N, C-alpha and C positions, 0 to 999 in steps of 0.2 A: 504494500500500499504506499503510495506516494503522499508526502506531506505538502507538496506544492499546491494542490487544489484548496486545502484547508487554509494555508497562509494567504492565498489570493482571495478567498471569501472573507477572511478577517479584514484584509486591507480594503476591500470594497465596502464593508460595513462602516468603515471609518470615514468615508467620503461623504459629502453633502449631496443631496439628490440633485440630479441634473435637470429636472422638469420645473416648470413654473407652478407656483402655488395658486390654484384656481378656487375660487374667484377672488381671493384676497389681493392678489397682484394682477392688475390688468396691463395688457400690452398697450404701448402707445400706438394709435392708429394714424394712418396717413390722412391728410385732409380730404382726399377723394375717396375714402373708404365707403363702401355701401353695405349696409347690414339689413336687418329685419325691417319690413314695411311698417309704417304707421299711417292710419287713416282717420281723418277728421269727418265723422259721419254727418256733422251739422252742415258742412259746406259741400259735401258730395251732391252732384246734380244728377247722378245715374245716367251719364252719357255713354258709358261703356267704351270709351276711347282706350282705356287701359287695357281692357280685355281684348279688344281688336288688334292692338299693336304688339302685344306680347308674342315673341317669336316661339316660345315653347308651349303656348296655350296653358300657361300657369294660372292665369286669372279667369275665373268664371263669375258671372253675375248671378247673385242669389238674393232672395227676398230677405230683408231685415227689417225689424221693428225700430222706428225712430219716433221722436216727439211728434212729427208731422204725419205719422201713419207708416204704412209699409212702403218701402222703396227698394229698388234693385241696387245692391252694394257689391263691391268686389270681394270675392273669397280667394285667397292666394294659397297655393300649394308650394311651400317653401322647399320642398324636396326637389321640385322640378325647376325652381327659379334660377336663372343665370345671373341675377343681380345687375342687369345691364342698365337699369334705370330708365328704360324707354317709357315705362308707365308713368314715371314721375315727370319726364319732360313733356309728355303729351297731355297730361291732366290740365284742363282749362282753369280749374279753381285752385290747383296746387293743394288738394286735399290728401293726395297720396304721396308720401315721401319715404325715402329710405333713410333709416336712422344709422347710428354707429353701433347699435347693439348686435353683438355677435354670439350671444348665448343661445344656441340652438340644439342643446343636448336633449334628446328624447329617447324613450325606450320603446315607443310604438310609432310606426310610420304614419298612422292616422293623425297623430299629434302635430305633424307638419302642415296640415291643412288648417289655415287660420280663417275663421269666420270674421265677418266685418266687426262684430262686437269685440273680438280678441285683438284686433288691430289698433284699438284706440290707445 
């Protein structure tokens, strides 16, 4: 039996971890970083421009309850999204924007589909 693996294991235990502590330490993001979408349901006019321009068919329009009744609002599948920001550029009221939030850890694929109420 060789002692080299045991010595190496003890040496590795003495080193500090090489990974970032999450979420206590956040990375510094570039100014042009695009993260999770945010929707202002009050200013959305249900024009469907975001859904029409999406290259991956990530956005679908679904009915959502608002103060003014039921309106068609964007539902976004973050699993398919390219984060290209075309939806943000085409929005006439600028109610759909991409934030700098990058925390998208999910255990179920269905959790990546965000209803309009979840995008606020």
